[in-house]
C-alpha positions as CSV (number, residue, x, y, z in Angstrom):
1,A,87.4,85.5,19.8
2,S,91.1,85.2,20.6
3,G,93.0,87.6,17.6
4,M,90.6,89.9,17.4
5,H,91.6,93.5,18.1
6,L,88.7,95.9,18.7
7,G,89.9,99.6,18.4
8,T,89.7,102.4,20.7
9,I,86.5,103.8,21.6
10,G,87.7,107.8,22.5
11,R,84.3,108.6,24.2
12,G,81.4,108.1,25.4
13,Y,78.2,109.2,28.3
14,D,77.3,107.5,31.4
15,L,74.0,107.9,32.7
16,G,73.7,107.1,36.8
17,A,72.1,108.1,40.2
18,S,73.9,108.5,43.9
19,L,72.8,109.0,47.2
20,G,74.4,111.0,49.8
21,L,74.7,112.0,53.9
22,D,75.5,115.2,55.0
23,L,77.5,114.7,57.8
24,G,78.1,118.0,58.6
25,E,78.9,121.4,57.2
26,H,81.6,120.1,55.1
27,F,81.9,116.6,54.7
28,A,79.2,114.0,52.5
29,V,79.4,110.5,52.1
30,G,77.2,108.3,49.6
31,V,76.7,105.4,47.0
32,G,76.7,105.9,43.1
33,Y,75.8,103.8,40.3
34,E,77.1,104.8,37.1
35,R,76.0,103.2,33.4
36,P,79.4,104.0,31.1
37,L,77.8,103.3,27.5
38,A,80.3,103.6,24.2
39,Q,79.9,102.4,20.8
40,S,82.0,101.9,17.5
41,M,80.8,100.9,14.1
42,D,82.8,99.6,11.0
43,E,81.0,99.1,7.6
44,N,82.3,97.9,4.5
45,R,80.6,96.3,1.4
46,Q,81.5,92.7,3.0
47,A,80.6,92.9,7.1
48,T,79.2,95.5,9.6
49,I,81.2,95.6,12.9
50,L,79.4,96.5,15.9
51,V,80.9,97.6,19.0
52,D,79.0,98.2,22.2
53,V,80.8,98.9,25.5
54,P,78.7,99.3,28.3
55,G,79.5,98.5,31.9
56,E,78.2,99.4,35.3
57,I,80.0,101.3,38.2
58,V,78.9,100.5,42.0
59,R,80.9,103.3,43.8
60,G,81.3,104.8,47.6
61,F,82.3,108.4,47.6
62,A,83.5,110.8,50.2
63,R,83.1,114.6,49.9
64,V,84.1,117.5,51.5
65,T,83.4,121.4,50.6
66,F,86.4,123.2,51.1
67,G,85.1,127.0,50.4
68,H,82.0,128.7,49.6
69,L,81.1,132.0,47.6
70,Q,77.8,133.6,48.0
71,D,75.4,130.1,47.0
72,W,78.7,128.4,45.0
73,R,80.2,125.5,47.1
74,F,83.7,123.8,46.1
75,F,84.9,120.6,46.5
76,G,86.4,117.5,46.3
77,E,86.0,114.1,46.0
78,V,87.3,110.3,46.3
79,S,85.3,107.6,45.2
80,G,86.2,103.8,45.4
81,G,84.3,100.9,44.2
82,T,83.5,98.1,41.1
83,V,83.0,98.3,37.4
84,R,82.2,95.7,35.1
85,S,81.5,95.1,31.6
86,A,79.2,93.7,29.6
87,A,81.1,94.5,26.1
88,R,79.3,92.8,23.1
89,T,80.3,92.9,19.4
90,T,77.8,92.6,16.5
91,V,79.6,90.8,13.4
92,E,77.4,91.2,10.3
93,T,78.9,89.2,6.9
94,V,77.1,88.7,3.4
95,G,75.8,84.9,3.4
96,D,76.4,84.2,7.1
97,P,75.1,84.0,10.4
98,T,75.2,87.5,12.6
99,Q,77.9,86.4,15.6
100,R,77.1,88.1,18.6
101,T,79.9,87.7,21.6
102,L,79.8,88.9,24.7
103,Y,82.9,89.9,26.6
104,E,83.0,90.1,30.4
105,G,84.7,91.0,33.1
106,R,84.7,92.7,36.6
107,S,87.3,95.2,38.6
108,G,88.0,97.6,41.4
109,M,88.1,101.0,40.4
110,F,89.1,104.7,41.8
111,E,87.8,108.4,41.1
112,I,89.0,111.7,41.9
113,A,87.6,114.8,41.4
114,G,86.8,118.4,42.0
115,G,83.6,120.4,41.8
116,L,81.3,122.9,42.8
117,T,77.7,122.9,43.5
118,A,75.5,126.2,43.0
119,K,71.9,126.3,45.3
120,A,68.5,126.8,42.6
121,N,66.5,126.9,45.9
122,S,66.4,125.3,49.3
123,H,65.9,121.7,49.2
124,V,68.1,121.7,44.8
125,S,71.9,122.5,44.0
126,L,73.1,121.7,40.4
127,L,76.5,120.1,40.3
128,A,79.0,120.4,38.2
129,S,82.4,118.1,38.4
130,L,85.5,117.4,36.7
131,G,87.4,113.9,37.2
132,W,90.0,111.0,36.2
133,R,88.4,107.3,36.9
134,L,91.0,104.8,36.6
135,A,89.2,102.1,36.1
136,K,90.8,99.0,33.7
137,V,88.1,95.2,33.3
138,K,91.3,92.7,33.1
139,D,91.0,89.3,32.3
140,V,88.4,89.6,30.0
141,T,86.4,86.3,29.3
142,V,84.0,84.4,26.4
143,E,81.8,82.1,27.4
144,G,84.0,81.5,30.7
145,Q,87.4,81.2,28.9
146,P,89.5,84.0,29.0
147,V,90.2,86.3,26.1
148,R,93.9,87.2,24.4
149,N,94.9,89.6,22.2
150,P,96.9,88.4,19.3
151,D,100.7,88.9,21.0
152,G,98.8,86.6,24.4
153,S,98.7,89.1,26.3
154,P,95.2,89.7,28.3
155,F,92.5,91.3,27.0
156,S,91.6,95.0,28.5
157,I,88.2,97.2,28.8
158,D,89.6,100.2,29.8
159,Y,87.1,102.8,31.0
160,S,90.1,104.8,32.2
161,G,90.0,108.3,31.6
162,A,89.2,112.5,32.0
163,F,85.1,112.8,32.5
164,V,82.4,116.2,33.9
165,R,80.0,114.8,36.0
166,I,77.0,117.4,35.6
167,G,73.9,116.6,38.2
168,M,71.3,117.6,40.5
169,Q,71.5,117.6,43.9
170,V,68.2,117.0,46.4
171,A,67.2,117.3,49.8
172,L,65.0,114.2,50.2
173,W,63.9,115.3,54.3
174,P,64.0,117.8,56.2
175,I,67.0,119.9,56.0
176,P,69.9,120.3,59.2
177,K,71.3,123.8,60.1
178,G,74.1,124.5,58.7
179,T,73.8,122.8,55.6
180,A,74.2,124.2,52.3
181,Y,70.3,123.8,51.6
182,E,69.3,125.7,54.8
183,P,69.3,129.6,54.1
184,G,72.8,131.1,55.4
185,G,73.9,127.5,55.7
186,G,78.2,126.8,54.7
187,G,77.6,122.8,54.5
188,E,76.5,121.1,51.2
189,L,74.2,117.6,51.0
């Protein structure tokens, strides 16, 4: 793995879920799990190289609702947690066995986002946000050994960058008065 250079993968997508608690009209906290997924492939007549870069993000978040317009609620959100890499390369060369390498590492992560929710009915809202994630896994290892770039510096896997989050919020139990789901309410769940 030393001396191998994995190219930049400029885009991918995340799948995830979160669970939150409304702490009043303007403040909510919660936890979330996301699975960033990205992949790249390079092939020629001699070899095929597949780079698969899944990760796992576990985050806690705090959200502040700061305005509303009819059924639209505007919010700011900060998140902190951990990111774990489980990146893999698969190299298939003519006449040789397939080589698979797992790149592992863990680091802290931070996100900041702004967005809005739109009330669909008394229990469901749609959510859209735009944000920035800082989540660089440093000190990556293969089979417990540190991986180095060709220049000798530590190899890292970076899940940082801008993101768009689109989702749905569902109220799971009785709706407190003053929340976004209560008719005429002003907060958000």
